[in-house]
DRENDO-1510 file (C-alpha; in Angstrom, 1 decimal, always signed):
<recs>
REC; n; res; u; v; w
REC; 1; MET; +3.9; +9.8; +12.5 .
REC; 2; GLU; +5.2; +11.2; +9.2 .
REC; 3; LEU; +2.5; +9.3; +7.3 .
REC; 4; ASN; -0.2; +11.1; +9.2 .
REC; 5; SER; +1.1; +14.4; +7.8 .
REC; 6; ILE; +1.1; +13.0; +4.3 .
REC; 7; LYS; -2.5; +11.8; +4.8 .
REC; 8; ASP; -3.6; +15.2; +6.1 .
REC; 9; ALA; -1.9; +17.0; +3.1 .
REC; 10; PHE; -3.6; +14.6; +0.7 .
REC; 11; GLU; -7.0; +15.1; +2.2 .
REC; 12; ARG; -6.5; +18.9; +1.8 .
REC; 13; VAL; -5.7; +18.4; -1.8 .
REC; 14; VAL; -8.7; +16.2; -2.3 .
REC; 15; LYS; -10.9; +18.9; -0.6 .
REC; 16; LYS; -9.5; +21.7; -2.8 .
REC; 17; GLN; -10.0; +19.5; -5.9 .
REC; 18; LYS; -13.6; +18.9; -5.1 .
REC; 19; LEU; -14.2; +22.7; -4.4 .
REC; 20; SER; -12.4; +23.5; -7.7 .
REC; 21; SER; -14.5; +21.0; -9.6 .
REC; 22; SER; -17.7; +22.3; -8.0 .
REC; 23; LYS; -16.8; +25.9; -8.7 .
REC; 24; SER; -15.9; +25.1; -12.3 .
REC; 25; GLN; -19.3; +23.4; -12.9 .
REC; 26; GLU; -21.1; +26.4; -11.3 .
REC; 27; VAL; -19.3; +28.9; -13.5 .
REC; 28; ILE; -19.9; +26.8; -16.6 .
REC; 29; GLN; -23.6; +26.5; -15.8 .
REC; 30; GLN; -23.9; +30.2; -15.1 .
REC; 31; VAL; -22.3; +31.1; -18.4 .
REC; 32; GLY; -24.4; +28.5; -20.2 .
REC; 33; ARG; -27.6; +30.1; -18.8 .
REC; 34; GLU; -26.7; +33.6; -19.9 .
REC; 35; ILE; -25.9; +32.3; -23.5 .
REC; 36; GLU; -29.2; +30.3; -23.6 .
REC; 37; GLN; -31.2; +33.4; -22.5 .
REC; 38; ALA; -29.5; +35.5; -25.3 .
REC; 39; LEU; -30.3; +32.8; -27.9 .
REC; 40; THR; -33.9; +32.7; -26.7 .
REC; 41; GLN; -34.3; +36.5; -27.2 .
REC; 42; ILE; -32.8; +36.3; -30.6 .
REC; 43; LEU; -35.0; +33.3; -31.8 .
REC; 44; SER; -38.2; +34.5; -30.1 .
REC; 45; ALA; -38.8; +37.4; -32.4 .
REC; 46; GLN; -41.7; +36.4; -34.8 .
REC; 47; ASP; -42.7; +39.9; -36.0 .
REC; 48; PRO; -40.8; +40.8; -39.2 .
REC; 49; SER; -41.9; +44.4; -38.8 .
REC; 50; ALA; -40.1; +44.6; -35.4 .
REC; 51; PRO; -36.7; +43.1; -36.0 .
REC; 52; VAL; -34.6; +42.1; -33.0 .
REC; 53; ASP; -31.5; +44.2; -32.3 .
REC; 54; GLN; -29.0; +41.4; -32.2 .
REC; 55; LYS; -26.1; +43.7; -31.5 .
REC; 56; SER; -27.7; +45.1; -28.3 .
REC; 57; ILE; -28.5; +41.5; -27.1 .
REC; 58; LEU; -24.9; +40.4; -27.7 .
REC; 59; ALA; -23.6; +43.6; -26.1 .
REC; 60; GLU; -25.8; +42.9; -23.1 .
REC; 61; LEU; -24.6; +39.3; -23.0 .
REC; 62; LYS; -21.0; +40.5; -23.1 .
REC; 63; LEU; -21.7; +42.8; -20.1 .
REC; 64; LYS; -23.3; +39.9; -18.1 .
REC; 65; LEU; -20.4; +37.6; -18.9 .
REC; 66; SER; -17.9; +40.3; -17.8 .
REC; 67; ALA; -19.8; +40.6; -14.5 .
REC; 68; VAL; -19.7; +36.9; -14.0 .
REC; 69; GLY; -15.9; +36.9; -14.6 .
REC; 70; PRO; -15.6; +33.2; -15.4 .
REC; 71; VAL; -11.9; +33.3; -16.2 .
REC; 72; GLN; -11.1; +35.1; -12.9 .
REC; 73; GLN; -13.2; +32.6; -10.9 .
REC; 74; LEU; -11.7; +29.6; -12.5 .
REC; 75; GLU; -8.2; +30.9; -12.1 .
REC; 76; GLY; -8.7; +31.6; -8.4 .
REC; 77; SER; -10.0; +28.1; -7.6 .
REC; 78; HIS; -7.3; +26.4; -9.8 .
REC; 79; LYS; -4.6; +28.6; -8.1 .
REC; 80; GLU; -5.6; +27.3; -4.7 .
REC; 81; LEU; -5.7; +23.7; -5.9 .
REC; 82; ASN; -2.3; +24.0; -7.5 .
REC; 83; LEU; -0.8; +25.6; -4.4 .
REC; 84; ASN; -1.9; +22.7; -2.2 .
REC; 85; LEU; -0.9; +20.1; -4.8 .
REC; 86; SER; +2.6; +21.7; -5.0 .
REC; 87; LYS; +2.9; +21.6; -1.2 .
REC; 88; TYR; +1.8; +17.9; -1.2 .
REC; 89; THR; +4.4; +17.0; -3.8 .
REC; 90; LYS; +7.2; +18.7; -1.9 .
REC; 91; LEU; +6.0; +17.0; +1.3 .
REC; 92; LEU; +6.2; +13.6; -0.5 .
REC; 93; GLU; +9.7; +14.3; -1.7 .
REC; 94; ARG; +10.8; +15.4; +1.7 .
REC; 95; THR; +9.2; +12.6; +3.7 .
REC; 96; LEU; +9.5; +9.6; +1.4 .
REC; 97; ASN; +13.0; +8.8; +0.4 .
REC; 98; PRO; +13.0; +7.7; -3.3 .
REC; 99; ASP; +16.3; +5.8; -2.9 .
REC; 100; ILE; +15.7; +3.1; -0.4 .
REC; 101; SER; +18.8; +1.2; -1.5 .
REC; 102; LYS; +20.7; +3.2; +1.1 .
REC; 103; ALA; +19.3; +0.9; +3.8 .
REC; 104; TYR; +20.2; -2.2; +1.9 .
REC; 105; ARG; +22.8; -4.5; +3.5 .
REC; 106; ASP; +24.5; -7.6; +2.2 .
REC; 107; VAL; +22.8; -10.5; +4.0 .
REC; 108; ASP; +23.5; -14.2; +3.4 .
REC; 109; PHE; +20.0; -15.4; +2.7 .
REC; 110; ASP; +19.2; -19.0; +2.5 .
REC; 111; TYR; +17.6; -18.8; -1.0 .
REC; 112; HIS; +16.0; -22.2; -0.6 .
REC; 113; ILE; +14.0; -20.9; +2.4 .
REC; 114; VAL; +13.2; -17.7; +0.6 .
REC; 115; ASN; +11.8; -19.5; -2.4 .
REC; 116; GLN; +9.7; -21.8; -0.2 .
REC; 117; LEU; +8.3; -18.7; +1.7 .
REC; 118; ILE; +7.2; -17.1; -1.6 .
REC; 119; ALA; +5.6; -20.3; -2.9 .
REC; 120; ASN; +4.0; -20.9; +0.5 .
REC; 121; HIS; +2.6; -17.3; +0.4 .
REC; 122; PHE; +1.0; -17.9; -3.0 .
REC; 123; TYR; -0.5; -21.3; -1.9 .
REC; 124; ARG; -1.9; -19.6; +1.2 .
REC; 125; GLN; -3.6; -17.0; -1.0 .
REC; 126; GLY; -5.1; -19.6; -3.2 .
REC; 127; LEU; -2.8; -18.7; -6.1 .
REC; 128; PHE; -1.7; -22.2; -6.8 .
REC; 129; ASP; -0.5; -21.7; -10.4 .
REC; 130; LEU; +1.9; -18.9; -9.2 .
REC; 131; GLY; +3.2; -21.1; -6.4 .
REC; 132; ASP; +3.8; -23.9; -8.8 .
REC; 133; GLY; +5.6; -21.5; -11.2 .
REC; 134; ILE; +7.9; -20.3; -8.4 .
REC; 135; ILE; +8.8; -23.9; -7.5 .
REC; 136; ASP; +9.4; -24.9; -11.1 .
REC; 137; GLU; +11.6; -21.8; -12.0 .
REC; 138; ALA; +13.6; -22.0; -8.8 .
REC; 139; GLY; +14.2; -25.7; -9.1 .
REC; 140; GLU; +12.8; -26.3; -5.7 .
REC; 141; PRO; +11.3; -29.6; -4.5 .
REC; 142; GLU; +7.5; -29.6; -4.7 .
REC; 143; LEU; +5.6; -28.5; -1.6 .
REC; 144; THR; +3.0; -31.1; -2.2 .
REC; 145; ILE; +1.7; -31.4; +1.3 .
REC; 146; VAL; +1.5; -27.6; +1.9 .
REC; 147; LYS; -0.2; -27.1; -1.4 .
REC; 148; SER; -2.8; -29.8; -0.7 .
REC; 149; GLN; -3.5; -28.5; +2.8 .
REC; 150; PHE; -4.1; -25.0; +1.6 .
REC; 151; SER; -6.2; -26.3; -1.3 .
REC; 152; VAL; -8.5; -27.9; +1.2 .
REC; 153; MET; -8.7; -24.6; +3.1 .
REC; 154; HIS; -9.7; -22.6; +0.0 .
REC; 155; GLN; -12.3; -25.2; -0.9 .
REC; 156; LEU; -13.9; -24.6; +2.4 .
REC; 157; LEU; -13.7; -20.8; +2.0 .
REC; 158; GLU; -15.1; -20.9; -1.5 .
REC; 159; ALA; -18.1; -23.0; -0.3 .
REC; 160; MET; -18.7; -20.4; +2.5 .
REC; 161; LYS; -18.7; -17.6; -0.1 .
REC; 162; VAL; -21.8; -19.1; -1.6 .
REC; 163; LYS; -23.2; -19.8; +2.0 .
REC; 164; ASN; -22.6; -23.5; +1.9 .
REC; 165; LEU; -21.4; -24.4; +5.4 .
REC; 166; GLU; -21.5; -28.1; +5.2 .
REC; 167; PRO; -17.8; -28.7; +4.1 .
REC; 168; ALA; -16.6; -26.4; +6.9 .
REC; 169; LEU; -18.7; -28.1; +9.5 .
REC; 170; ASN; -17.5; -31.5; +8.3 .
REC; 171; TRP; -13.9; -30.4; +8.6 .
REC; 172; ILE; -14.6; -29.1; +12.2 .
REC; 173; ARG; -16.2; -32.5; +13.2 .
REC; 174; ALA; -13.2; -34.4; +11.7 .
REC; 175; ASN; -10.7; -32.2; +13.7 .
REC; 176; ARG; -12.7; -31.5; +16.8 .
REC; 177; GLU; -10.2; -33.0; +19.2 .
REC; 178; GLN; -7.3; -30.9; +17.9 .
REC; 179; LEU; -9.3; -27.7; +17.7 .
REC; 180; ASN; -10.5; -28.0; +21.3 .
REC; 181; GLN; -12.5; -24.9; +22.7 .
REC; 182; ASN; -11.7; -22.7; +19.7 .
REC; 183; GLY; -13.2; -25.3; +17.3 .
REC; 184; LEU; -16.3; -25.4; +19.5 .
REC; 185; ASN; -16.8; -21.7; +19.3 .
REC; 186; LEU; -16.3; -21.7; +15.5 .
REC; 187; GLU; -18.8; -24.6; +15.2 .
REC; 188; LEU; -21.4; -22.7; +17.0 .
REC; 189; LYS; -20.8; -19.6; +14.9 .
REC; 190; LEU; -21.3; -21.7; +11.7 .
REC; 191; HIS; -24.4; -23.4; +13.0 .
REC; 192; SER; -25.8; -19.9; +14.0 .
REC; 193; LEU; -25.2; -18.6; +10.5 .
REC; 194; GLN; -26.9; -21.6; +8.9 .
REC; 195; PHE; -29.9; -21.3; +11.3 .
REC; 196; LEU; -30.3; -17.6; +10.4 .
REC; 197; GLU; -30.0; -18.4; +6.7 .
REC; 198; ILE; -32.8; -20.9; +7.0 .
REC; 199; LEU; -34.9; -18.4; +9.0 .
REC; 200; GLN; -34.4; -15.8; +6.3 .
REC; 201; ASN; -35.0; -17.9; +3.3 .
REC; 202; GLY; -36.8; -21.0; +4.6 .
REC; 203; THR; -39.6; -21.6; +7.0 .
REC; 204; GLN; -39.9; -21.1; +10.7 .
REC; 205; ALA; -40.5; -24.9; +11.2 .
REC; 206; ASP; -37.3; -25.8; +9.4 .
REC; 207; ALA; -35.3; -23.3; +11.4 .
REC; 208; LEU; -36.7; -24.7; +14.6 .
REC; 209; VAL; -35.8; -28.3; +13.6 .
REC; 210; TYR; -32.3; -27.2; +12.8 .
REC; 211; ALA; -32.0; -25.4; +16.1 .
REC; 212; ARG; -33.1; -28.4; +18.1 .
REC; 213; THR; -30.6; -30.6; +16.2 .
REC; 214; HIS; -27.5; -28.4; +16.1 .
REC; 215; LEU; -27.9; -25.5; +18.6 .
REC; 216; ALA; -29.5; -27.3; +21.5 .
REC; 217; PRO; -26.2; -29.0; +22.6 .
REC; 218; PHE; -24.7; -25.5; +23.1 .
REC; 219; ALA; -27.6; -24.4; +25.3 .
REC; 220; SER; -27.1; -26.8; +28.3 .
REC; 221; PRO; -27.1; -25.2; +31.7 .
REC; 222; SER; -23.3; -25.6; +32.1 .
REC; 223; SER; -22.5; -24.2; +28.7 .
REC; 224; SER; -20.9; -20.8; +28.3 .
REC; 225; HIS; -22.9; -20.3; +25.1 .
REC; 226; LYS; -26.3; -20.6; +26.7 .
REC; 227; ASP; -27.2; -16.9; +26.5 .
REC; 228; GLU; -26.0; -16.6; +22.9 .
REC; 229; VAL; -28.2; -19.5; +21.9 .
REC; 230; LEU; -31.2; -18.1; +23.7 .
REC; 231; LYS; -30.8; -14.8; +21.9 .
REC; 232; LEU; -30.8; -16.7; +18.6 .
REC; 233; MET; -34.1; -18.3; +19.6 .
REC; 234; GLY; -35.7; -14.9; +19.8 .
REC; 235; CYS; -35.1; -14.6; +16.0 .
REC; 236; LEU; -37.8; -17.3; +15.5 .
REC; 237; LEU; -40.5; -14.7; +16.1 .
REC; 238; TYR; -39.3; -12.7; +13.0 .
REC; 239; ALA; -39.0; -15.4; +10.4 .
REC; 240; GLY; -38.5; -13.9; +7.0 .
REC; 241; ARG; -38.2; -10.4; +8.3 .
REC; 242; LEU; -35.1; -10.3; +10.4 .
REC; 243; ASN; -33.9; -7.2; +8.6 .
REC; 244; ASN; -36.7; -5.2; +10.3 .
REC; 245; SER; -36.5; -6.8; +13.7 .
REC; 246; PRO; -34.6; -6.1; +17.0 .
REC; 247; TYR; -32.2; -8.9; +15.8 .
REC; 248; SER; -31.3; -7.2; +12.5 .
REC; 249; GLU; -27.6; -7.1; +13.6 .
REC; 250; PHE; -27.5; -10.9; +12.9 .
REC; 251; THR; -28.1; -10.3; +9.2 .
REC; 252; SER; -24.9; -8.2; +8.7 .
REC; 253; PRO; -22.5; -9.7; +6.1 .
REC; 254; THR; -19.6; -9.0; +8.5 .
REC; 255; HIS; -20.7; -12.2; +10.5 .
REC; 256; TRP; -19.9; -14.3; +7.4 .
REC; 257; GLU; -16.6; -12.4; +6.8 .
REC; 258; LYS; -15.6; -12.9; +10.5 .
REC; 259; ALA; -16.5; -16.6; +10.3 .
REC; 260; MET; -14.2; -17.0; +7.2 .
REC; 261; GLU; -11.4; -15.3; +9.1 .
REC; 262; ASP; -11.9; -17.5; +12.1 .
REC; 263; LEU; -11.9; -20.6; +9.9 .
REC; 264; THR; -8.7; -19.5; +8.2 .
REC; 265; GLY; -7.1; -18.9; +11.6 .
REC; 266; GLN; -8.1; -22.3; +13.0 .
REC; 267; PHE; -7.0; -24.1; +9.8 .
REC; 268; CYS; -3.6; -22.4; +9.9 .
REC; 269; SER; -3.3; -23.1; +13.7 .
REC; 270; LEU; -3.9; -26.8; +13.0 .
REC; 271; LEU; -1.1; -26.8; +10.5 .
REC; 272; ALA; +1.2; -25.0; +13.0 .
REC; 273; GLN; +1.2; -22.0; +10.7 .
REC; 274; SER; +0.6; -18.3; +11.6 .
REC; 275; TYR; -2.6; -16.6; +10.5 .
REC; 276; ASN; -0.6; -14.2; +8.3 .
REC; 277; SER; +2.0; -15.6; +5.9 .
REC; 278; PRO; +5.7; -15.2; +7.0 .
REC; 279; LEU; +6.4; -13.3; +3.7 .
REC; 280; SER; +3.7; -10.7; +4.3 .
REC; 281; MET; +4.7; -10.2; +7.9 .
REC; 282; THR; +8.4; -9.8; +6.9 .
REC; 283; MET; +7.5; -7.3; +4.2 .
REC; 284; ALA; +5.3; -5.3; +6.6 .
REC; 285; ALA; +7.9; -5.2; +9.3 .
REC; 286; GLY; +10.4; -4.0; +6.7 .
REC; 287; PHE; +8.1; -1.2; +5.6 .
REC; 288; GLU; +7.7; -0.1; +9.2 .
REC; 289; GLY; +11.4; -0.2; +10.0 .
REC; 290; LEU; +12.6; +1.3; +6.8 .
REC; 291; PRO; +12.4; +5.0; +7.8 .
REC; 292; THR; +14.6; +4.4; +10.9 .
REC; 293; LEU; +17.1; +2.4; +8.8 .
REC; 294; LEU; +17.3; +5.1; +6.1 .
REC; 295; LYS; +18.0; +7.8; +8.8 .
REC; 296; LEU; +20.6; +5.6; +10.3 .
REC; 297; ALA; +22.3; +5.0; +7.0 .
REC; 298; ASN; +22.4; +8.7; +6.2 .
REC; 299; VAL; +23.8; +9.6; +9.6 .
REC; 300; MET; +26.5; +6.9; +9.3 .
REC; 301; ALA; +27.4; +8.1; +5.8 .
REC; 302; ALA; +27.8; +11.7; +7.1 .
REC; 303; LYS; +30.1; +10.4; +9.8 .
REC; 304; LYS; +32.0; +8.3; +7.2 .
REC; 305; GLN; +31.2; +5.0; +9.1 .
REC; 306; GLU; +30.8; +1.8; +7.1 .
REC; 307; TRP; +27.1; +0.7; +7.1 .
REC; 308; GLN; +27.8; -2.6; +5.5 .
REC; 309; ALA; +30.4; -3.6; +8.1 .
REC; 310; MET; +28.0; -3.3; +11.1 .
REC; 311; LYS; +27.1; -6.5; +12.8 .
REC; 312; GLN; +24.5; -4.9; +15.1 .
REC; 313; LEU; +22.4; -1.8; +14.8 .
REC; 314; PRO; +23.3; +1.0; +17.2 .
REC; 315; VAL; +19.7; +2.0; +17.8 .
REC; 316; PRO; +16.6; -0.2; +18.3 .
REC; 317; VAL; +14.0; -0.4; +15.4 .
REC; 318; GLU; +10.6; +0.0; +17.0 .
REC; 319; LEU; +7.9; -2.2; +15.5 .
REC; 320; GLY; +4.3; -2.5; +16.5 .
REC; 321; LYS; +3.0; -5.2; +18.8 .
REC; 322; GLU; +1.7; -7.2; +15.8 .
REC; 323; PHE; +5.3; -8.0; +15.0 .
REC; 324; GLN; +6.2; -9.2; +18.6 .
REC; 325; PHE; +6.0; -13.0; +18.7 .
REC; 326; HIS; +8.4; -13.8; +21.5 .
REC; 327; SER; +9.7; -12.1; +24.6 .
REC; 328; ILE; +12.9; -10.3; +23.7 .
REC; 329; PHE; +14.9; -8.1; +26.0 .
REC; 330; VAL; +17.6; -5.7; +24.8 .
REC; 331; CYS; +19.8; -4.2; +27.5 .
REC; 332; PRO; +19.4; -0.4; +27.5 .
REC; 333; VAL; +23.1; +0.0; +28.5 .
REC; 334; SER; +25.0; -2.5; +26.4 .
REC; 335; ARG; +22.4; -2.9; +23.6 .
REC; 336; ASP; +22.9; -6.6; +23.8 .
REC; 337; GLN; +20.0; -8.9; +23.4 .
REC; 338; GLY; +19.1; -11.0; +26.5 .
REC; 339; SER; +20.0; -14.7; +26.3 .
REC; 340; GLU; +20.4; -17.7; +28.6 .
REC; 341; ASP; +24.1; -16.7; +29.2 .
REC; 342; ASN; +23.2; -13.1; +29.6 .
REC; 343; PRO; +19.7; -13.0; +31.1 .
REC; 344; PRO; +17.8; -9.8; +32.1 .
REC; 345; MET; +18.1; -8.9; +35.8 .
REC; 346; LEU; +15.6; -6.9; +37.8 .
REC; 347; MET; +17.1; -4.4; +40.1 .
REC; 348; PRO; +15.4; -3.3; +43.4 .
REC; 349; CYS; +14.5; +0.1; +41.8 .
REC; 350; LEU; +12.6; -2.0; +39.1 .
REC; 351; HIS; +14.9; -1.1; +36.3 .
REC; 352; VAL; +16.1; -4.0; +34.2 .
REC; 353; LEU; +19.6; -4.6; +32.8 .
REC; 354; CYS; +21.4; -7.6; +31.4 .
REC; 355; LYS; +23.6; -9.6; +33.8 .
REC; 356; GLN; +26.8; -8.7; +32.0 .
REC; 357; SER; +26.0; -5.0; +32.3 .
REC; 358; ILE; +25.3; -5.3; +36.0 .
REC; 359; MET; +28.6; -7.2; +36.6 .
REC; 360; LYS; +30.5; -4.5; +34.8 .
REC; 361; LEU; +28.8; -1.8; +36.8 .
REC; 362; SER; +29.4; -3.5; +40.1 .
REC; 363; LYS; +33.1; -4.5; +39.3 .
REC; 364; SER; +32.6; -7.4; +41.7 .
REC; 365; SER; +29.8; -9.4; +43.3 .
REC; 366; THR; +30.1; -7.6; +46.7 .
REC; 367; ARG; +30.2; -3.9; +45.8 .
REC; 368; THR; +27.1; -1.9; +45.4 .
REC; 369; PHE; +26.6; +0.2; +42.2 .
REC; 370; LYS; +24.4; +3.0; +41.2 .
REC; 371; CYS; +21.6; +2.5; +38.7 .
REC; 372; PRO; +22.3; +4.3; +35.5 .
REC; 373; TYR; +18.7; +5.5; +35.3 .
REC; 374; CYS; +17.9; +6.6; +38.9 .
REC; 375; PRO; +19.8; +7.5; +42.1 .
REC; 376; ALA; +19.2; +4.1; +43.7 .
REC; 377; GLU; +22.0; +1.7; +44.6 .
REC; 378; ALA; +22.1; -2.0; +44.6 .
REC; 379; SER; +24.4; -5.0; +44.7 .
REC; 380; VAL; +24.4; -8.1; +42.4 .
REC; 381; ALA; +22.9; -10.2; +45.2 .
REC; 382; GLN; +19.8; -7.9; +45.3 .
REC; 383; CYS; +19.1; -8.3; +41.6 .
REC; 384; LYS; +16.7; -11.0; +40.5 .
REC; 385; GLN; +17.0; -13.0; +37.3 .
REC; 386; LEU; +14.0; -12.7; +34.9 .
REC; 387; HIS; +12.9; -15.6; +32.8 .
REC; 388; PHE; +11.5; -15.3; +29.2 .
</recs>
C-alpha cells in the first residue's frame, strides 16, 4: 500500500534525526571537554614566577578544535537528515492528494438522519453535552431514549475503570435472558476479575468464599468453562503474590480493557446497535476508498467525462472485511449488483455471473455459451441460482 511507503520514509527520517541529534551532542561534548581542559591549564598556574603561556594554550586549543572539525561533522549529519526529510516531503506531496474535493459528488443526503448519526456518535462516546448541542442547533427532536441508554452504558464503564464490577454484574443479571451465551461468558469474565482482585488485595479466605459463591456454578461437569475455573483455583496458592507466580498473566491490565470492550459490545448488541458507531464506520470507509475515487476522478477529467453525472462507479472500490456487513455480489461482466430480480448464478466451471449477463451471453435459454473467464461452455439450465 502507498501508506506503507510513507511509513517507511517517515521511519528513515526519524532514524536520521536521532543519529543527527546523537552526533550533535557528541560533537558539543567533545568541544566542551577541550575548552574545559584549556581553562584548567590556564587557571591551574599558582607560581607567579612561572607564568602560564596563555597564547600557546589557546593555539593548542585551536589546533585540537580544528582536528575535531565540529562544523564539518554537524554539516554532514544535518545534510543527510535534510536529504531524507526532503524526500519524505516530496513523497507526501506525490502520494497524498491535498485537494480531495475532486472526489466530491452531489448526493441528496437526508440531513435529519445525518444529524441523528452525529448526535448518536457523541452519545455513544459519552460526550453528552456535544450530542445535546448538535440536537439543539440542528433543531432535531431529542434522542432521549438513545441518550439515556448510552448514559447507563457509560456509568457501567466508569465503575469498571475504578474496578467496581457490581453495576456491570447487576446489569448482566437483569438482562441474562436476552444476552444468552455471550452474557454468560461476560459474567464469568467479570467474576474472574473480581476474584483475582480479592486475591491480590484481600485474603485467601475471602477469595475462596467468593469463588464458591460465584465461580462454582461455572465449574459443573457439563460446563464448557470448567477448565477455566479450575485454572483460576490454582491462583489461590499465590494469594497476594500473583505477579510473581505461574499465573501472573491474569494480572495484566489488558483483561480489564477486554472486559470493558466486551461489555460495550454486549450492551450495543442488546440495543440492536453495532459495536462501532455508524458515523465512525462511514468515515473510515471513506478514508479507505478515497484514493480510488481520486484516481477515478482524475482519469475521467482527462477523458472529459462528467464525474457528477455518473450514477454508478465504473470500477469497484475495494474495502476491508471490517466494512462488509452483508453478502453483496457485483457481476464482473455487467458491473450490476445482484438482486432478487437479477440474482447471481453459478456456472458449471464455478465462475459466477448475474442472471441477466448469462441470458445475454446465451441469447436464448437453449443455446450454450462460452464462459468469459475460461474455455468452458454451459447452458442456462446448467447454471444454479445462488442465494444471499
